[in-house]
MDTraj code that builds the backbone (N, CA, C; nanometers):
import mdtraj as md
import numpy as np

residues = "MET VAL GLN GLU LEU ASP PHE LEU TYR GLU ALA LYS ASN SER GLU LYS CYS LEU GLU ASN PHE LYS LYS LEU SER LEU HIS LEU VAL ASN TYR ILE TYR ALA PRO LYS VAL TYR TRP ASN LEU SER THR SER ARG MET LEU THR MET GLU PHE MET ASP ALA ALA GLU VAL THR ASP VAL SER ALA ILE ARG ARG LEU GLY ILE ASP PRO ASN ASP VAL PRO LYS LEU VAL SER GLN VAL PHE ALA GLU VAL ILE PHE LYS HIS GLY PHE VAL HIS CYS ASP PRO HIS ALA ALA ASN MET MET VAL CYS PRO SER GLY ARG THR HIS ILE LEU HIS PRO LYS ARG ARG PRO GLN LEU ILE LEU LEU ASP HIS GLY LEU TYR LYS LYS LEU ASP PHE SER THR ARG THR SER TYR ALA ALA LEU TRP LYS ALA LEU ILE PHE ALA ASP VAL ASN GLY ILE LYS GLU ASN SER VAL LYS LEU GLY ALA GLY GLU ASP LEU TYR THR LEU PHE ALA GLY ILE LEU THR MET ARG PRO TRP ASN ARG VAL ILE ASP PRO ALA VAL ASP HIS LEU PHE LEU GLN GLY ASN ALA SER ASP ARG GLU GLU LEU GLN ILE SER ASN TYR".split()
xyz = np.array([
    [-0.1845, 2.2872, 12.3558],
    [-0.3288, 2.2797, 12.3402],
    [-0.3984, 2.2812, 12.4767],
    [-0.3385, 2.2114, 12.5738],
    [-0.3957, 2.2097, 12.7091],
    [-0.4023, 2.3515, 12.7650],
    [-0.2941, 2.4291, 12.7441],
    [-0.2908, 2.5666, 12.7931],
    [-0.3938, 2.6538, 12.7214],
    [-0.4079, 2.6349, 12.5900],
    [-0.5035, 2.7158, 12.5148],
    [-0.6478, 2.6893, 12.5567],
    [-0.6743, 2.5724, 12.6117],
    [-0.8095, 2.5394, 12.6558],
    [-0.8364, 2.5809, 12.8005],
    [-0.7342, 2.6358, 12.8657],
    [-0.7497, 2.6855, 13.0024],
    [-0.7652, 2.8374, 12.9953],
    [-0.8876, 2.8863, 13.0121],
    [-0.9137, 3.0284, 12.9928],
    [-0.8549, 3.1161, 13.1029],
    [-0.8271, 3.0596, 13.2183],
    [-0.7607, 3.1376, 13.3218],
    [-0.6156, 3.1655, 13.2828],
    [-0.5549, 3.0702, 13.2150],
    [-0.4191, 3.0892, 13.1621],
    [-0.4199, 3.2028, 13.0602],
    [-0.5210, 3.2043, 12.9736],
    [-0.5340, 3.3116, 12.8745],
    [-0.5515, 3.4471, 12.9430],
    [-0.6351, 3.4503, 13.0455],
    [-0.6595, 3.5755, 13.1172],
    [-0.5313, 3.6285, 13.1807],
    [-0.4528, 3.5402, 13.2413],
    [-0.3265, 3.5817, 13.3035],
    [-0.2291, 3.6340, 13.1984],
    [-0.2280, 3.5708, 13.0811],
    [-0.1402, 3.6172, 12.9734],
    [-0.1765, 3.7591, 12.9306],
    [-0.3056, 3.7880, 12.9204],
    [-0.3485, 3.9205, 12.8754],
    [-0.3030, 4.0276, 12.9742],
    [-0.3112, 3.9979, 13.1027],
    [-0.2686, 4.0949, 13.2031],
    [-0.1164, 4.1082, 13.2082],
    [-0.0464, 3.9976, 13.1875],
    [0.0999, 4.0035, 13.1860],
    [0.1490, 4.0835, 13.0662],
    [0.0828, 4.0696, 12.9533],
    [0.1189, 4.1450, 12.8334],
    [0.1153, 4.2949, 12.8624],
    [0.0063, 4.3426, 12.9228],
    [-0.0062, 4.4845, 12.9538],
    [0.0933, 4.5269, 13.0611],
    [0.1161, 4.4393, 13.1574],
    [0.2107, 4.4714, 13.2642],
    [0.3515, 4.4908, 13.2086],
    [0.3882, 4.4118, 13.1085],
    [0.5198, 4.4266, 13.0462],
    [0.5357, 4.5642, 12.9815],
    [0.4277, 4.6139, 12.9196],
    [0.4351, 4.7469, 12.8596],
    [0.4500, 4.8539, 12.9674],
    [0.3821, 4.8357, 13.0795],
    [0.3937, 4.9327, 13.1895],
    [0.5346, 4.9343, 13.2478],
    [0.5992, 4.8183, 13.2518],
    [0.7320, 4.8080, 13.3120],
    [0.8450, 4.8399, 13.2140],
    [0.8281, 4.7972, 13.0883],
    [0.9399, 4.8008, 12.9948],
    [0.9215, 4.8925, 12.8746],
    [0.7983, 4.9314, 12.8456],
    [0.7718, 5.0111, 12.7247],
    [0.6708, 5.1208, 12.7551],
    [0.7078, 5.2064, 12.8469],
    [0.6158, 5.3086, 12.8947],
    [0.5714, 5.4042, 12.7838],
    [0.6553, 5.4230, 12.6828],
    [0.6214, 5.5148, 12.5741],
    [0.5046, 5.4642, 12.4894],
    [0.4709, 5.3350, 12.5011],
    [0.3599, 5.2789, 12.4242],
    [0.2411, 5.2373, 12.5112],
    [0.2516, 5.2582, 12.6418],
    [0.1511, 5.2033, 12.7326],
    [0.0110, 5.2582, 12.7053],
    [-0.0003, 5.3796, 12.6515],
    [-0.1312, 5.4376, 12.6210],
    [-0.1856, 5.3941, 12.4856],
    [-0.1068, 5.3175, 12.4120],
    [-0.1466, 5.2803, 12.2757],
    [-0.1634, 5.1295, 12.2581],
    [-0.1659, 5.0577, 12.3683],
    [-0.1870, 4.9126, 12.3648],
    [-0.2863, 4.8761, 12.4744],
    [-0.3760, 4.7812, 12.4434],
    [-0.4793, 4.7470, 12.5407],
    [-0.5232, 4.6022, 12.5206],
    [-0.5659, 4.5408, 12.6292],
    [-0.6304, 4.4091, 12.6250],
    [-0.7579, 4.4213, 12.7081],
    [-0.8682, 4.3617, 12.6645],
    [-0.9938, 4.3750, 12.7391],
    [-0.9787, 4.3313, 12.8849],
    [-1.0417, 4.4082, 12.9724],
    [-1.0389, 4.3778, 13.1151],
    [-1.1025, 4.2414, 13.1426],
    [-1.0404, 4.1646, 13.2296],
    [-1.0928, 4.0332, 13.2682],
    [-1.1822, 4.0487, 13.3913],
    [-1.3017, 3.9900, 13.3881],
    [-1.3898, 3.9854, 13.5044],
    [-1.3654, 3.8511, 13.5739],
    [-1.2719, 3.8542, 13.6687],
    [-1.2264, 3.7315, 13.7330],
    [-1.3393, 3.6600, 13.8087],
    [-1.4303, 3.7351, 13.8667],
    [-1.5391, 3.6723, 13.9440],
    [-1.6394, 3.5998, 13.8552],
    [-1.6317, 3.6253, 13.7245],
    [-1.7230, 3.5599, 13.6301],
    [-1.6475, 3.4666, 13.5355],
    [-1.5237, 3.4344, 13.5682],
    [-1.4407, 3.3521, 13.4800],
    [-1.3929, 3.2262, 13.5508],
    [-1.3794, 3.1203, 13.4720],
    [-1.3247, 2.9934, 13.5197],
    [-1.2313, 2.9399, 13.4125],
    [-1.1744, 2.8230, 13.4370],
    [-1.0870, 2.7630, 13.3364],
    [-1.1639, 2.7254, 13.2095],
    [-1.2959, 2.7197, 13.2184],
    [-1.3787, 2.6828, 13.1030],
    [-1.4609, 2.7993, 13.0481],
    [-1.4583, 2.9136, 13.1153],
    [-1.5343, 3.0285, 13.0677],
    [-1.4588, 3.1574, 13.1008],
    [-1.4385, 3.2390, 13.0000],
    [-1.3669, 3.3644, 13.0184],
    [-1.4624, 3.4799, 12.9898],
    [-1.4805, 3.5671, 13.0883],
    [-1.5677, 3.6826, 13.0734],
    [-1.4811, 3.8075, 13.0723],
    [-1.4932, 3.8839, 12.9629],
    [-1.4078, 4.0008, 12.9448],
    [-1.4906, 4.1218, 12.9053],
    [-1.4290, 4.2343, 12.9144],
    [-1.4880, 4.3615, 12.8761],
    [-1.5235, 4.3619, 12.7272],
    [-1.6411, 4.4172, 12.6933],
    [-1.6790, 4.4322, 12.5532],
    [-1.6064, 4.5518, 12.4942],
    [-1.5489, 4.5339, 12.3761],
    [-1.4754, 4.6415, 12.3108],
    [-1.5502, 4.6873, 12.1859],
    [-1.5882, 4.8128, 12.1848],
    [-1.6530, 4.8729, 12.0684],
    [-1.5434, 4.9398, 11.9859],
    [-1.4881, 4.8649, 11.8927],
    [-1.3712, 4.9128, 11.8190],
    [-1.3758, 4.8632, 11.6755],
    [-1.2886, 4.9189, 11.5933],
    [-1.2810, 4.8809, 11.4518],
    [-1.1859, 4.7643, 11.4329],
    [-1.2166, 4.6810, 11.3352],
    [-1.1228, 4.5760, 11.2996],
    [-0.9972, 4.6397, 11.2405],
    [-0.8847, 4.5783, 11.2657],
    [-0.7573, 4.6400, 11.2283],
    [-0.7428, 4.6561, 11.0768],
    [-0.8193, 4.5797, 10.9985],
    [-0.8122, 4.5895, 10.8518],
    [-0.9253, 4.6711, 10.7910],
    [-1.0143, 4.7256, 10.8731],
    [-1.1300, 4.8006, 10.8237],
    [-1.0917, 4.9484, 10.8112],
    [-1.0391, 4.9841, 10.6956],
    [-0.9864, 5.1192, 10.6744],
    [-1.0957, 5.2247, 10.6885],
    [-1.2136, 5.1966, 10.6346],
    [-1.3235, 5.2938, 10.6406],
    [-1.3636, 5.3208, 10.7856],
    [-1.3759, 5.2147, 10.8648],
    [-1.4141, 5.2307, 11.0057],
    [-1.3055, 5.3054, 11.0830],
    [-1.1804, 5.2789, 11.0511],
    [-1.0693, 5.3473, 11.1178],
    [-1.0734, 5.4973, 11.0866],
    [-1.1012, 5.5312, 10.9609],
    [-1.1124, 5.6729, 10.9240],
    [-1.2287, 5.7396, 10.9966],
    [-1.3400, 5.6682, 11.0107],
    [-1.4563, 5.7257, 11.0794],
    [-1.4251, 5.7566, 11.2260],
    [-1.3286, 5.6865, 11.2819],
    [-1.2878, 5.7119, 11.4200],
    [-1.1936, 5.8324, 11.4308],
    [-1.1605, 5.8917, 11.3157],
    [-1.0698, 6.0058, 11.3155],
    [-0.9237, 5.9674, 11.3215],
    [-0.8945, 5.8420, 11.2887],
    [-0.7574, 5.7901, 11.2933],
    [-0.7020, 5.7805, 11.1517],
    [-0.5791, 5.8185, 11.1329],
    [-0.5111, 5.8007, 11.0047],
    [-0.4777, 5.6525, 10.9890],
    [-0.5331, 5.5840, 10.8894],
    [-0.5063, 5.4395, 10.8726],
    [-0.3576, 5.4060, 10.8624],
    [-0.2767, 5.5002, 10.8131],
    [-0.1327, 5.4748, 10.8017],
    [-0.0649, 5.4597, 10.9373],
    [-0.1287, 5.5139, 11.0417],
    [-0.0700, 5.5036, 11.1752],
    [-0.0887, 5.3653, 11.2368],
    [-0.1857, 5.2893, 11.1839],
    [-0.2173, 5.1591, 11.2444],
    [-0.1071, 5.0562, 11.2212],
    [-0.0631, 5.0315, 11.0962],
    [0.0470, 4.9341, 11.0795],
    [0.1753, 4.9771, 11.1478],
    [0.1981, 5.1079, 11.1584],
    [0.3165, 5.1552, 11.2309],
    [0.3081, 5.1140, 11.3776],
    [0.1893, 5.1302, 11.4359],
    [0.1711, 5.0937, 11.5763],
    [0.1839, 4.9432, 11.5957],
    [0.1233, 4.8651, 11.5052],
    [0.1332, 4.7190, 11.5148],
    [0.2805, 4.6767, 11.5107],
    [0.3576, 4.7362, 11.4199],
    [0.5001, 4.7037, 11.4090],
    [0.5751, 4.7406, 11.5366],
    [0.5447, 4.8580, 11.5908],
    [0.6106, 4.9022, 11.7138],
    [0.5791, 4.8081, 11.8297],
    [0.4513, 4.7729, 11.8433],
    [0.4090, 4.6868, 11.9541],
    [0.4789, 4.5518, 11.9474],
    [0.4808, 4.4911, 11.8294],
    [0.5390, 4.3570, 11.8201],
    [0.6920, 4.3609, 11.8222],
    [0.7517, 4.4716, 11.7811],
    [0.8965, 4.4848, 11.7986],
    [0.9309, 4.4875, 11.9479],
    [0.8485, 4.5573, 12.0262],
    [0.8717, 4.5632, 12.1703],
    [0.8594, 4.4246, 12.2340],
    [0.7522, 4.3510, 12.2000],
    [0.7312, 4.2219, 12.2661],
    [0.8344, 4.1180, 12.2226],
    [0.8793, 4.1267, 12.0979],
    [0.9771, 4.0295, 12.0481],
    [1.1171, 4.0596, 12.1003],
    [1.1611, 4.1837, 12.0845],
    [1.3009, 4.2165, 12.1136],
    [1.3253, 4.2599, 12.2577],
    [1.2242, 4.3146, 12.3240],
    [1.2452, 4.3658, 12.4586],
    [1.1791, 4.2793, 12.5659],
    [1.0510, 4.2469, 12.5485],
    [0.9786, 4.1741, 12.6525],
    [1.0128, 4.0252, 12.6528],
    [1.0256, 3.9664, 12.5345],
    [1.0488, 3.8227, 12.5258],
    [0.9268, 3.7410, 12.5647],
    [0.8097, 3.8014, 12.5571],
    [0.6830, 3.7344, 12.5887],
    [0.5889, 3.7670, 12.4736],
    [0.5785, 3.6744, 12.3766],
    [0.5255, 3.7067, 12.2451],
    [0.3890, 3.6422, 12.2194],
    [0.2938, 3.7256, 12.1835],
    [0.1610, 3.6800, 12.1393],
    [0.1798, 3.6008, 12.0101],
    [0.1376, 3.4754, 12.0084],
    [0.1680, 3.3865, 11.8958],
    [0.0556, 3.3713, 11.7939],
    [-0.0500, 3.4510, 11.8054],
    [-0.1607, 3.4375, 11.7097],
    [-0.2100, 3.5761, 11.6664],
    [-0.1192, 3.6593, 11.6140],
    [-0.1551, 3.7984, 11.5861],
    [-0.2160, 3.8212, 11.4476],
    [-0.3152, 3.7389, 11.4107],
    [-0.3807, 3.7640, 11.2816],
    [-0.4825, 3.8766, 11.2967],
    [-0.5369, 3.9218, 11.1842],
    [-0.6206, 4.0424, 11.1840],
    [-0.7421, 4.0324, 11.2760],
    [-0.8014, 3.9143, 11.2876],
    [-0.9209, 3.8999, 11.3713],
    [-0.8913, 3.9136, 11.5200],
    [-0.7644, 3.9070, 11.5565],
    [-0.7256, 3.9199, 11.6971],
    [-0.6731, 4.0588, 11.7318],
    [-0.6930, 4.1537, 11.6393],
    [-0.6488, 4.2902, 11.6638],
    [-0.7580, 4.3886, 11.6254],
    [-0.7842, 4.4839, 11.7132],
    [-0.8823, 4.5887, 11.6873],
    [-0.8185, 4.7240, 11.7165],
    [-0.8867, 4.8293, 11.6735],
    [-0.8331, 4.9642, 11.6888],
    [-0.9408, 5.0583, 11.7407],
    [-0.9017, 5.1434, 11.8348],
    [-0.9891, 5.2509, 11.8812],
    [-0.9027, 5.3742, 11.9041],
    [-0.9613, 5.4920, 11.9196],
    [-0.8805, 5.6110, 11.9471],
    [-0.8158, 5.6005, 12.0848],
    [-0.6922, 5.6459, 12.0953],
    [-0.6205, 5.6364, 12.2222],
    [-0.6602, 5.7454, 12.3206],
    [-0.7231, 5.8515, 12.2690],
    [-0.7549, 5.9638, 12.3568],
    [-0.6408, 6.0620, 12.3693],
    [-0.5265, 6.0274, 12.3065],
    [-0.4095, 6.1140, 12.3116],
    [-0.3911, 6.1828, 12.1757],
    [-0.3628, 6.3107, 12.1759],
    [-0.3343, 6.3839, 12.0533],
    [-0.2000, 6.4548, 12.0682],
    [-0.1520, 6.5076, 11.9577],
    [-0.0228, 6.5772, 11.9588],
    [-0.0385, 6.7031, 11.8756],
    [0.0272, 6.8100, 11.9172],
    [0.0151, 6.9377, 11.8479],
    [0.0559, 6.9276, 11.7005],
    [0.1488, 6.8379, 11.6696],
    [0.1931, 6.8189, 11.5313],
    [0.1192, 6.7057, 11.4615],
    [0.0227, 6.6466, 11.5302],
    [-0.0490, 6.5309, 11.4775],
    [-0.1988, 6.5522, 11.5015],
    [-0.2664, 6.6248, 11.4097],
    [-0.4054, 6.6639, 11.4339],
    [-0.5044, 6.5481, 11.4434],
    [-0.4762, 6.4373, 11.3775],
    [-0.5673, 6.3242, 11.3849],
    [-0.5522, 6.2503, 11.5171],
    [-0.6544, 6.1753, 11.5550],
    [-0.6494, 6.0988, 11.6788],
    [-0.5535, 5.9811, 11.6608],
    [-0.4772, 5.9524, 11.7631],
    [-0.3804, 5.8442, 11.7548],
    [-0.4479, 5.7119, 11.7893],
    [-0.4064, 5.6028, 11.7240],
    [-0.4729, 5.4741, 11.7476],
    [-0.4262, 5.4052, 11.8748],
    [-0.5141, 5.3230, 11.9279],
    [-0.4792, 5.2313, 12.0354],
    [-0.5061, 5.0905, 11.9831],
    [-0.4070, 5.0031, 11.9942],
    [-0.4195, 4.8661, 11.9462],
    [-0.4767, 4.7787, 12.0576],
    [-0.5847, 4.7067, 12.0257],
    [-0.6471, 4.6150, 12.1208],
    [-0.6123, 4.4727, 12.0792],
    [-0.5429, 4.4017, 12.1658],
    [-0.5034, 4.2636, 12.1382],
    [-0.6032, 4.1666, 12.2002],
    [-0.6502, 4.0720, 12.1201],
    [-0.7427, 3.9687, 12.1661],
    [-0.6750, 3.8317, 12.1609],
    [-0.7395, 3.7326, 12.2200],
    [-0.6962, 3.5926, 12.2146],
    [-0.5534, 3.5736, 12.2641],
    [-0.5382, 3.5729, 12.3946],
    [-0.4063, 3.5610, 12.4574],
    [-0.3770, 3.4176, 12.5027],
    [-0.4374, 3.3214, 12.4358],
    [-0.4235, 3.1825, 12.4784],
    [-0.2872, 3.1218, 12.4530],
    [-0.2139, 3.1749, 12.3559],
    [-0.0862, 3.1139, 12.3201],
    [0.0242, 3.2195, 12.3164],
    [0.1204, 3.2053, 12.4052],
    [0.2370, 3.2938, 12.4105],
    [0.3641, 3.2105, 12.4064],
    [0.4698, 3.2727, 12.3567],
    [0.6002, 3.2083, 12.3543],
    [0.7008, 3.2965, 12.4268],
    [0.7772, 3.2373, 12.5189],
    [0.8822, 3.3100, 12.5880],
    [1.0131, 3.2967, 12.5101],
    [1.0738, 3.4091, 12.4800],
    [1.2010, 3.4101, 12.4083],
    [1.3122, 3.4516, 12.5033],
    [1.4158, 3.3682, 12.5149],
    [1.5258, 3.4036, 12.6033],
    [1.6126, 3.5126, 12.5396],
    [1.7038, 3.5672, 12.6182],
    [1.7849, 3.6807, 12.5733],
    [1.8679, 3.6443, 12.4514],
    [1.9237, 3.5249, 12.4493],
    [2.0065, 3.4813, 12.3371],
    [1.9263, 3.4767, 12.2070],
    [1.8047, 3.4252, 12.2144],
    [1.7195, 3.4185, 12.0954],
    [1.6862, 3.5582, 12.0453],
    [1.6532, 3.6471, 12.1375],
    [1.6171, 3.7834, 12.0984],
    [1.7338, 3.8567, 12.0349],
    [1.8542, 3.8409, 12.0910],
    [1.9708, 3.9101, 12.0349],
    [2.0087, 3.8515, 11.8986],
    [1.9961, 3.7207, 11.8828],
    [2.0259, 3.6586, 11.7526],
    [1.9249, 3.7024, 11.6473],
    [1.7994, 3.7133, 11.6886],
    [1.6945, 3.7553, 11.5945],
    [1.7154, 3.9012, 11.5544],
    [1.7520, 3.9853, 11.6505],
    [1.7812, 4.1258, 11.6196],
    [1.9009, 4.1362, 11.5249],
    [2.0049, 4.0565, 11.5522],
    [2.1242, 4.0574, 11.4670],
    [2.0915, 4.0065, 11.3271],
    [2.0009, 3.9099, 11.3188],
    [1.9595, 3.8586, 11.1879],
    [1.8908, 3.9679, 11.1072],
    [1.8004, 4.0425, 11.1698],
    [1.7306, 4.1492, 11.0969],
    [1.8267, 4.2603, 11.0552],
    [1.9243, 4.2873, 11.1387],
    [2.0264, 4.3860, 11.0995],
    [2.1009, 4.3368, 10.9759],
    [2.1362, 4.2090, 10.9759],
    [2.2062, 4.1517, 10.8607],
    [2.1184, 4.1525, 10.7363],
    [1.9897, 4.1246, 10.7522],
    [1.8975, 4.1272, 10.6384],
    [1.8874, 4.2672, 10.5791],
    [1.8777, 4.3669, 10.6660],
    [1.8648, 4.5051, 10.6196],
    [1.9893, 4.5498, 10.5447],
    [2.1068, 4.5084, 10.5935],
    [2.2318, 4.5503, 10.5304],
    [2.2853, 4.4489, 10.4292],
    [2.2017, 4.3488, 10.3938],
    [2.2401, 4.2479, 10.2941],
    [2.3738, 4.1818, 10.3281],
    [2.3921, 4.1500, 10.4545],
    [2.5147, 4.0890, 10.5056],
    [2.4987, 3.9368, 10.5040],
    [2.5521, 3.8729, 10.3997],
    [2.5321, 3.7294, 10.3805],
    [2.5868, 3.6486, 10.4982],
    [2.7067, 3.6814, 10.5437],
    [2.7649, 3.6071, 10.6562],
    [2.6818, 3.6224, 10.7827],
    [2.6349, 3.7430, 10.8065],
    [2.5517, 3.7668, 10.9236],
    [2.4187, 3.6950, 10.9158],
    [2.3616, 3.6911, 10.7959],
    [2.2347, 3.6194, 10.7759],
    [2.2532, 3.4718, 10.8060],
    [2.3590, 3.4138, 10.7501],
    [2.3839, 3.2714, 10.7713],
    [2.4131, 3.2417, 10.9175],
    [2.5036, 3.3188, 10.9783],
    [2.5445, 3.2946, 11.1172],
    [2.4255, 3.2979, 11.2124],
    [2.3410, 3.3992, 11.1993],
    [2.2305, 3.4142, 11.2935],
    [2.1130, 3.3235, 11.2616],
    [2.0972, 3.2863, 11.1361],
    [1.9952, 3.1869, 11.1011],
    [2.0293, 3.0525, 11.1635],
    [2.1583, 3.0163, 11.1586],
    [2.2040, 2.8913, 11.2204],
    [2.1803, 2.8956, 11.3711],
    [2.2109, 3.0085, 11.4345],
    [2.1896, 3.0227, 11.5787],
    [2.0421, 3.0035, 11.6152],
    [1.9528, 3.0420, 11.5236],
    [1.8088, 3.0318, 11.5489],
    [1.7517, 2.8969, 11.5060],
    [1.8387, 2.8076, 11.4588],
    [1.7950, 2.6722, 11.4290],
    [1.7557, 2.6463, 11.2855],
    [1.7812, 2.7420, 11.1952],
    [1.7423, 2.7228, 11.0551],
    [1.8352, 2.6257, 10.9831],
    [1.9563, 2.6079, 11.0342],
    [2.0495, 2.5151, 10.9713],
    [2.1297, 2.5812, 10.8608],
    [2.2502, 2.5295, 10.8371],
    [2.3373, 2.5882, 10.7362],
    [2.2846, 2.5692, 10.5947],
    [2.1953, 2.4727, 10.5753],
    [2.1445, 2.4459, 10.4419],
    [2.0107, 2.5154, 10.4140],
    [1.9504, 2.5795, 10.5155],
    [1.8185, 2.6392, 10.4975],
    [1.8154, 2.7890, 10.5254],
    [1.9300, 2.8502, 10.5461],
    [1.9289, 2.9915, 10.5841],
    [1.8747, 3.0815, 10.4722],
    [1.8955, 3.0427, 10.3450],
    [1.8429, 3.1247, 10.2357],
    [1.6897, 3.1185, 10.2332],
    [1.6358, 3.0001, 10.2586],
    [1.4891, 2.9858, 10.2645],
    [1.4332, 3.0628, 10.3835],
    [1.5014, 3.0538, 10.4973],
    [1.4585, 3.1228, 10.6181],
    [1.4549, 3.2741, 10.5940],
    [1.5586, 3.3259, 10.5290],
    [1.5635, 3.4697, 10.4983],
    [1.4501, 3.5101, 10.4051],
    [1.4192, 3.4229, 10.3096],
    [1.3100, 3.4523, 10.2172],
    [1.1752, 3.4541, 10.2855],
    [1.1547, 3.3628, 10.3805],
    [1.0287, 3.3579, 10.4550],
    [1.0113, 3.4843, 10.5394],
    [1.1185, 3.5265, 10.6050],
    [1.1110, 3.6435, 10.6930],
    [1.0868, 3.7726, 10.6156],
    [1.1511, 3.7863, 10.5015],
    [1.1446, 3.9117, 10.4264],
    [1.0401, 3.9109, 10.3165],
    [0.9897, 3.7917, 10.2823],
    [0.8985, 3.7752, 10.1690],
    [0.9638, 3.8254, 10.0401],
    [1.0919, 3.7983, 10.0274],
    [1.1709, 3.8366, 9.9111],
    [1.2528, 3.7178, 9.8636],
    [1.2758, 3.7014, 9.7328],
    [1.3665, 3.5967, 9.6848],
    [1.5101, 3.6289, 9.7265],
    [1.5938, 3.5265, 9.7317],
    [1.7299, 3.5415, 9.7836],
    [1.8087, 3.6491, 9.7103],
    [1.7941, 3.6571, 9.5789],
    [1.8711, 3.7575, 9.5041],
    [1.8338, 3.8994, 9.5455],
    [1.7113, 3.9209, 9.5935],
    [1.6721, 4.0526, 9.6433],
    [1.7185, 4.0734, 9.7875],
    [1.7215, 3.9647, 9.8644],
    [1.7666, 3.9750, 10.0037],
    [1.9108, 4.0254, 10.0098],
    [1.9946, 3.9771, 9.9203],
    [2.1376, 4.0136, 9.9244],
    [2.1721, 4.1276, 9.8282],
    [2.0715, 4.1911, 9.7704],
    [2.0929, 4.3071, 9.6846],
    [2.1392, 4.4244, 9.7720],
    [2.2514, 4.4881, 9.7403],
    [2.3019, 4.5968, 9.8252],
    [2.2219, 4.7265, 9.8159],
    [2.1234, 4.7327, 9.7273],
    [2.0434, 4.8551, 9.7148],
    [1.9739, 4.8864, 9.8478],
    [1.9603, 5.0138, 9.8771],
    [1.9033, 5.0567, 10.0052],
    [1.7614, 5.0028, 10.0252],
    [1.6824, 4.9998, 9.9168],
    [1.5417, 4.9604, 9.9274],
    [1.5171, 4.8148, 9.8862],
    [1.6177, 4.7286, 9.9046],
    [1.6085, 4.5919, 9.8525],
    [1.4980, 4.5085, 9.9177],
    [1.4532, 4.5457, 10.0364],
    [1.3474, 4.4705, 10.1031],
    [1.2120, 4.5414, 10.0947],
    [1.2068, 4.6530, 10.0246],
    [1.0839, 4.7318, 10.0194],
    [0.9782, 4.6611, 9.9356],
    [0.8544, 4.6600, 9.9867],
    [0.7417, 4.5992, 9.9159],
    [0.6468, 4.7076, 9.8675],
    [0.6272, 4.7158, 9.7364],
    [0.5334, 4.8126, 9.6807],
    [0.3898, 4.7635, 9.6945],
    [0.3728, 4.6307, 9.6955],
    [0.2383, 4.5750, 9.7037],
    [0.1671, 4.5735, 9.5703],
    [0.2418, 4.5862, 9.4616],
    [0.1798, 4.5866, 9.3287],
    [0.1821, 4.4465, 9.2671],
    [0.1338, 4.4357, 9.1420],
    [0.1243, 4.3058, 9.0756],
    [0.2620, 4.2425, 9.0570],
    [0.3621, 4.3245, 9.0296],
    [0.4980, 4.2734, 9.0107],
    [0.5502, 4.2099, 9.1387],
    [0.5231, 4.2750, 9.2515],
    [0.5638, 4.2196, 9.3812],
    [0.4951, 4.0871, 9.4086],
    [0.3659, 4.0817, 9.3818],
    [0.2902, 3.9581, 9.4070],
    [0.3428, 3.8438, 9.3219],
    [0.3740, 3.8733, 9.1957],
    [0.4266, 3.7704, 9.1066],
    [0.5629, 3.7220, 9.1549],
    [0.6457, 3.8150, 9.2014],
    [0.7791, 3.7812, 9.2512],
    [0.7691, 3.6925, 9.3745],
    [0.6751, 3.7237, 9.4644],
    [0.6553, 3.6452, 9.5841],
    [0.6083, 3.5042, 9.5511],
    [0.5179, 3.4937, 9.4546],
    [0.4688, 3.3619, 9.4144],
    [0.5806, 3.2754, 9.3578],
    [0.6647, 3.3355, 9.2751],
    [0.7765, 3.2630, 9.2156],
    [0.8749, 3.2193, 9.3239],
    [0.9040, 3.3115, 9.4189],
    [1.0022, 3.2798, 9.5220],
    [0.9509, 3.1711, 9.6154],
    [0.8186, 3.1605, 9.6320],
    [0.7632, 3.0587, 9.7193],
    [0.7741, 2.9178, 9.6599],
    [0.7951, 2.9103, 9.5293],
    [0.8144, 2.7801, 9.4656],
    [0.9607, 2.7399, 9.4682],
])
top = md.Topology()
chain = top.add_chain()
for i, resn in enumerate(residues, 1):
    res = top.add_residue(resn, chain, resSeq=i)
    for name in ("N", "CA", "C"):
        top.add_atom(name, md.element.get_by_symbol(name[0]), res)
traj = md.Trajectory(xyz[None], top)
């Protein structure tokens, strides 16, 4: 809480986040952004940043008006957070919709006629550093979840602190699937349609 109330700490986090993409994830550097910090107008109690004229990440109509395919936005969000979790180990801990905006990146592709999105991350007050061991265990856990590998799920959940008695709950929280679906060998066992049946299944599994 002390760190979150220090706006200079937040400003440094925002710049470090972008610097990590420049150093470690150059293929995404044009598609991720944090508002510029005006250091001469900022203190530990006041943060002055660049104004961003952009669409909210959940505003599909506004995203379309920008010439961006809305389907490209969740793909980019997934790519960005996969990079920070598995590669950078410096993770934005408050990535809800109000802290993410979208604008055109200015980059196009001959096979991609629509404008590509750029993700704008806001509120850099809280970050978590993940060591190499945590990142590799988390990656191994997701591999086990995808391949319905019960032993791998248990082993890596324990390594991450879920405990031998809570690994099934941990897997359900991560995948938003009940345990019987998590260990289903079907290729699409973790796929979410987003329909009424899925919502009902999620509600039941949460109890």
